[in-house]
N, C-alpha and C positions, 0 to 999 in steps of 0.2 A: 574558506566557507563551503566545504563539501557538504552535500546533502546526505546525511546519514539516515539509516533506516528508521531510527526512533523519531527523527524530525518529520519524516514523510508520513508516519502513522500516528503522529502525536494526537492525543485525545482532544477533540474539539468539544466533547461533552464530559461531564463529570463521570469518573469511573465508578460503576456500580456493579453488583453481582449480576451475572446473566446466566441462564441455563445453557447457552451455547457459547463456544469460544471460536473465534475466527483466527486461524493460524496461517501465517504467510512465511514461506521460506525466503530469507533475504540474503543468505550467504550460500556460496556454492558447495556442492557435495564433495567434489574431489579434494583430497587432502584431509578429510575428516576421519575420525576413528571408525573402525568397523562397527562398534556398538552403536555409535551415533547414526551411522548410515542405516543400520537395521531399525533403529527407533523411528527415523524419518520415514522409512519404508512402511512401518507399521501404522504411522500416522497418515500414510498415502500422500506424502509430500515428495514428488519426484523431480520437479523442475523449479528453478529459481523464480521468485516473484509469483508463485502460484499460491492461491489461498484455499484452504479447506475448512469446513465447519465440523467441529467435534463437540460432543456433550461435555459439559463442565463436571467431570467426575474426578475423584482422587487418582484413579488409574491414569487418565489422560494428563492430569496436572503433574504427576510423577514423571511421565514421559517428556513433558515439556521442560521440566526442571533439568532434565538430562541434556537437552539440546537447546537450552535457552539462548545461547550465543549465536545460534544459526537462524532463529525464527523471531518473528514479531507476533505478539499475541494481542488480540483485540476482543473487547466484549461486543455484544450485539449492537448496542447503541453507538459505540465508536465506529464500528464497521459501516453502519447505515449512514452516519454523519459523513464519513469519508467518501462513500459512494455518491451521496448527494452533492458534495463539494465538487467531485470529479465531473458529475453530470452538468452542474452549473457552469463549470469551466468549459465544457464542450458545447454548451448551448449556443444557438445561433446569435451572433452579435450583428449590429447594423453594419452594412458594407462600407468599406472605405471608398470615398469618391475622389478620384484623382483626375484632374483635367489635363489633357495633353495638348492644349492649344499652343501654337507657337507664340512667343512673347511679341506683342504688338509694338509698333513704334511709339505709341503714346506712353506705354509703360516705361520705355527706355529714357524718355526725356524728362 
């Protein structure tokens, strides 16, 4: 049950066209072809798990087609939904109350 990149970035909202694309590098750069490294450099993706926002243009889509196995691409709605989910996960939860009183003799009987 490994957590793969697609599951982590799975759309919580229907996929619709958006003017911006959010691109996250999810595979490491070492061991990739030089052309792919140059493409990632042009997209300004330098480190793993970093996200950049690019316009949804044919040029950018062509670059993404080239490095599609290294990145995860999200629309604006998908990105916002994921960020909200992360925020909700980090939000303050009620504290756990644990009592450390020694067990009394009445409880033992």
